C-alpha positions in Angstrom: 104.9 88.4 60.1 101.3 88.4 58.8 98.6 88.1 61.5 97.2 84.9 59.9 100.4 83.0 60.8 100.2 84.2 64.4 96.9 82.4 64.7 98.7 79.1 64.2 100.9 79.5 67.3 99.9 78.0 70.6 100.2 80.8 73.1 100.0 80.5 76.9 99.9 83.1 79.6 101.1 81.6 82.9 99.7 83.5 86.0 101.3 82.4 89.3 99.0 83.4 92.1 99.0 83.0 95.9 96.1 84.5 97.8 95.3 87.0 95.0 91.4 86.9 95.2 91.3 90.7 95.0 93.1 90.8 91.6 93.2 87.5 89.9 89.8 88.0 88.1 90.9 91.3 86.7 94.2 89.9 85.5 92.5 87.1 83.6 90.0 89.4 82.1 92.7 91.8 81.0 94.7 89.1 79.3 91.5 87.9 77.5 90.8 91.5 76.4 94.3 92.6 75.3 95.7 89.2 74.1 92.7 87.0 73.1 95.0 84.5 71.3 96.6 83.5 74.6 95.2 80.7 76.7 95.4 81.5 80.4 96.8 79.1 83.0 96.5 80.2 86.6 98.9 78.3 88.9 97.4 78.5 92.3 100.3 78.1 94.7 98.4 76.8 97.8 96.0 79.8 98.2 93.6 79.7 101.1 91.3 82.4 99.8 89.0 82.5 96.8 91.8 82.8 94.2 90.8 79.5 92.5 87.1 80.3 92.3 87.8 83.8 90.9 90.1 82.4 88.2 87.8 79.7 87.1 84.9 82.1 87.0 86.8 84.1 84.4 87.5 81.1 82.2 91.1 80.4 83.2 92.6 76.9 83.3 93.6 76.3 86.9 96.5 74.2 88.1 96.5 73.8 91.9 99.4 73.2 94.3 98.4 71.5 97.6 100.7 73.8 99.5 102.8 76.9 98.8 106.0 76.3 96.8 106.9 79.9 96.0 107.1 81.8 92.7 109.8 79.5 91.2 107.8 76.4 91.9 104.6 77.9 90.5 106.3 79.0 87.3 108.1 75.7 86.8 104.7 74.0 87.0 103.4 76.4 84.4 106.3 75.6 82.1 105.8 71.9 82.6 102.2 72.3 81.6 103.3 74.4 78.5 105.8 71.7 77.5 103.3 68.8 77.9 100.6 70.6 75.9 103.0 71.7 73.2 102.7 75.5 73.5 105.0 77.5 71.2 105.2 80.6 73.5 104.7 81.1 77.3 104.6 84.4 79.1 104.6 85.1 82.8 101.9 87.6 83.9 101.9 88.0 87.7 98.6 87.6 89.6 99.0 90.7 91.6 98.2 93.0 88.7 101.6 94.6 88.2 102.1 93.4 84.6 100.0 95.0 81.8 98.7 92.5 79.3 98.4 95.3 76.7 102.1 94.8 76.1 101.8 91.1 75.1 101.4 91.7 71.4 104.4 93.9 71.3 106.5 91.3 73.3 105.3 88.6 70.9 106.5 90.7 67.9 109.9 91.2 69.7 110.2 87.5 70.3 110.1 87.0 66.5 112.0 90.0 65.4 114.3 90.9 68.4 118.0 91.1 68.2 119.5 87.8 67.1 116.0 86.1 67.1 115.4 86.3 70.8 114.5 83.2 72.8 113.2 85.3 75.7 111.8 88.8 75.7 111.2 90.6 79.0 109.6 93.9 79.9 111.9 96.4 81.4 110.8 99.3 83.6 114.0 101.1 83.6 114.4 102.3 80.0 111.8 105.0 80.6 109.0 105.8 82.9 108.4 102.7 85.0 104.7 103.6 85.5 104.8 103.8 89.3 107.2 104.9 92.1 109.7 102.0 92.5 111.0 102.0 96.1 114.6 103.1 96.4 115.7 99.8 97.9 114.4 97.9 94.9 116.0 100.4 92.5 119.4 100.0 94.2 119.1 96.2 94.2 118.1 96.1 90.6 121.0 98.3 89.6 123.5 96.0 91.3 122.0 92.9 89.6 121.9 94.8 86.4 125.7 95.6 86.5 126.6 92.1 87.4 124.5 90.4 84.7 125.5 93.0 82.1 129.1 92.1 82.8 128.5 88.4 82.7 126.3 88.3 79.6 128.0 91.1 77.8 124.7 92.7 76.9 122.7 95.4 78.6 120.3 94.0 81.1 118.4 96.9 82.6 115.7 95.2 84.7 116.8 91.7 85.8 114.2 91.5 88.5 111.3 91.8 86.1 109.1 88.8 86.0 107.2 90.0 82.9 108.9 87.6 80.5 108.0 85.6 77.4 109.9 82.6 76.0 109.7 80.5 72.9 109.8 76.7 72.8 113.5 76.5 73.7 112.9 78.6 76.8 109.8 76.5 77.8 111.9 73.3 77.6 114.8 74.8 79.6 112.5 76.1 82.4 110.3 73.0 82.5 113.5 71.0 83.3 115.0 73.4 85.8 113.9 76.7 87.2 115.3 78.6 90.2 113.0 78.7 93.2 112.6 81.4 95.9 113.3 84.6 93.8 114.1 83.2 90.4 114.2 86.2 88.0 117.8 87.1 88.3 119.1 83.5 88.3 116.9 82.6 85.3 118.8 85.1 83.1 122.1 83.4 84.0 120.5 80.1 83.1 119.5 81.4 79.7 123.0 82.8 79.1 124.7 79.6 80.2 122.5 77.6 77.7 123.2 80.1 74.9 119.7 81.3 74.6 119.2 84.9 73.4 117.6 87.7 75.4 115.9 90.9 74.3 114.1 93.6 76.3 111.1 95.7 75.6 110.3 98.9 77.4 107.1 98.7 79.4 105.3 100.5 82.2 103.9 98.5 85.1 101.4 99.0 87.9 102.0 99.2 91.6 101.0 96.0 93.3 97.2 95.9 93.3 96.5 93.5 96.1 98.2 91.7 99.0 101.9 92.3 99.7 105.2 91.5 98.1 107.2 88.4 99.2 110.2 90.7 99.5 109.9 93.2 102.3 112.6 95.5 103.7 113.7 93.1 106.5 114.3 90.4 103.9 116.0 92.7 101.3 119.6 92.2 102.6 119.1 88.5 102.8 117.7 88.4 99.3 120.6 90.4 97.9 123.2 88.1 99.4 121.4 85.0 98.5 120.9 85.9 94.9 124.5 87.2 94.5 125.8 83.9 95.9 123.6 81.9 93.5 124.9 83.9 90.5 128.5 83.2 91.3 127.8 79.6 92.0 126.1 79.4 88.7 129.2 80.8 87.0 131.3 78.0 88.5 129.0 75.2 87.3 129.8 73.3 84.1 128.3 75.1 81.2 126.1 72.6 79.5 125.3 72.3 75.8 121.8 73.7 75.2 119.4 70.8 75.8 122.2 68.3 75.9 120.8 64.8 75.2 117.3 65.9 74.4 115.5 65.4 71.1 115.6 68.4 68.8 112.7 70.8 68.8 110.3 70.9 65.8 110.9 73.3 63.0 108.1 75.7 63.9 108.9 79.4 64.0 109.4 79.5 67.7 111.0 76.0 68.0 108.0 74.2 69.5 109.2 71.2 71.6 107.8 67.9 70.7 108.8 66.0 73.9 106.4 65.6 76.8 106.8 67.1 80.3 107.7 64.8 83.2 104.8 63.9 85.4 104.3 65.6 88.6 105.0 69.1 89.8 108.1 71.2 89.9 111.4 69.4 90.3 
């Protein structure tokens, strides 16, 4: 598609952040530098450090939670904001510096031209060099989830734990209405599949976490694996809804921009 048409799209980068004062300024600057067409929304998830001040200093829109809801709650707030403000595309860029904004133009192209006109494009570390040394425990867990989701969706899912994902208007509407909390990446893929939305992956490299620590440490890894696997199988047993059942149809824009307004308040 010609670049002049891209300018007509409303593009939003959602940056969930919890106590990321050491990286959030750099993340916002990198998005502005590599993807200047994207507005930047930092969802501050109850930080007690200078995350908000650092984000505002770099020109980001900041949405604040009064207390910590977790990554799923932060992202759902971002999707609600995107829906209410009629954005055509929303992408998650984590506030810890792992995701490289230089890939955003490529992901946007894939969202338009990916297999079967993808509704979500995500960056996968495991179709080439991931860019950093991924701990063996994470590799094993990712492989297990990959095998399960590949079998369920009947398409190759190589990096189901990647949070580096971009959705169009249909994906924004779905995730604004309902989004998994705790560790949502794996469950969200099942949600997309159950709602007949199409997924495409793009090979990317990522950085090692730049500041703070991950919410998934080794003592929690086994609990995380069991919890997510149970959630996946429960999701399989739930009634498979029609996509956006009972909702007004999206507009006819290239990415299916939704014309409804988000519900008031924070995440459901």
